C-alpha positions as CSV (number, residue, x, y, z in Angstrom):
1,X,115.4,87.9,97.0
2,X,118.9,89.4,97.6
3,X,120.0,88.2,94.2
4,X,117.0,89.8,92.5
5,X,117.7,93.1,94.3
6,X,121.3,93.0,93.2
7,X,120.1,92.5,89.6
8,X,117.7,95.4,89.9
9,X,120.5,97.7,91.1
10,X,122.7,96.6,88.1
11,X,119.8,97.2,85.6
12,X,119.0,100.6,87.1
13,X,122.6,101.6,86.8
14,X,122.6,100.5,83.2
15,X,119.4,102.4,82.5
16,X,120.9,105.6,84.0
17,X,124.1,105.1,82.0
18,X,122.1,104.7,78.8
19,X,120.0,107.8,79.6
20,X,123.1,109.8,80.4
21,X,124.8,108.8,77.2
22,X,121.8,109.3,74.9
23,X,120.3,112.4,76.4
24,X,123.2,113.8,78.4
25,X,121.3,113.6,81.7
26,X,120.8,110.9,84.3
27,X,117.3,109.8,85.3
28,X,116.0,111.7,88.3
29,X,114.4,110.3,91.4
30,X,111.7,113.1,91.5
31,X,108.5,111.7,90.1
32,X,106.5,113.5,87.4
33,X,109.4,115.9,86.6
34,X,110.7,116.4,83.1
35,X,114.5,117.0,82.9
36,X,116.0,117.5,79.5
37,X,114.6,114.9,77.2
38,X,114.0,112.3,80.0
39,X,110.5,112.5,81.6
40,X,109.9,110.3,84.6
41,X,106.8,108.1,85.0
42,X,104.7,109.3,87.9
43,X,103.6,106.8,90.5
44,X,99.9,107.0,89.5
45,X,100.8,106.5,85.9
46,X,103.0,103.5,86.7
47,X,100.3,101.9,88.8
48,X,97.8,102.3,86.0
49,X,100.3,100.7,83.6
50,X,101.1,97.6,85.8
51,X,97.4,97.0,86.5
52,X,96.6,96.8,82.8
53,X,94.8,93.6,81.9
54,X,97.0,92.9,78.9
55,X,100.0,92.1,81.2
56,X,103.7,92.9,80.8
57,X,104.3,90.2,78.2
58,X,102.1,92.0,75.8
59,X,102.9,95.6,76.7
60,X,106.6,95.7,77.3
61,X,107.8,94.5,73.8
62,X,105.8,97.3,72.2
63,X,107.7,100.0,74.1
64,X,110.4,102.1,72.5
65,X,113.9,101.9,74.0
66,X,113.4,105.3,75.7
67,X,110.0,104.2,77.2
68,X,111.5,100.9,78.3
69,X,114.3,102.7,80.2
70,X,111.7,105.0,81.8
71,X,109.6,102.0,82.8
72,X,112.6,100.2,84.3
73,X,113.6,103.3,86.2
74,X,110.1,103.9,87.6
75,X,109.6,100.2,88.5
76,X,112.9,100.2,90.4
77,X,112.0,103.3,92.3
78,X,108.6,101.8,93.1
79,X,110.0,98.5,94.2
80,X,112.3,100.4,96.6
81,X,109.3,101.8,98.5
82,X,108.0,100.4,101.7
83,X,104.8,99.0,100.1
84,X,105.4,98.2,96.4
85,X,102.6,96.7,94.3
86,X,103.0,92.9,94.0
87,X,102.7,93.1,90.2
88,X,105.6,95.5,89.9
89,X,108.2,92.7,90.4
90,X,106.7,90.7,87.5
91,X,106.7,93.8,85.3
92,X,110.3,94.6,86.3
93,X,111.5,91.0,85.4
94,X,109.8,91.2,82.0
95,X,111.1,94.7,81.3
96,X,114.7,93.6,82.4
97,X,114.5,90.5,80.1
98,X,113.3,92.7,77.2
99,X,116.2,95.2,77.9
100,X,118.7,92.3,77.9
101,X,117.2,90.9,74.7
102,X,117.6,94.3,72.9
103,X,121.2,94.9,74.0
């Protein structure tokens, strides 16, 4: 679990660096706020997404690079809460693998 958390931190930093270089802004921790060109996925929107019956293997590859970055950021923030949804970890792993595949 410690190794996974370390990987999550590295991926979040990567997502923030990509966001900063592409849009000139870093992703924000405030949910539901639009800053520059980066809009943050709100908690209810994220929970609807991860409870989708199609699953992460079908949904994640269809996302654009920007949406994949937003999803990784939102999942990381959600996993850092006191009661994360159990499905969020699976989604994070699939999204991180997809991000690795694209880079």
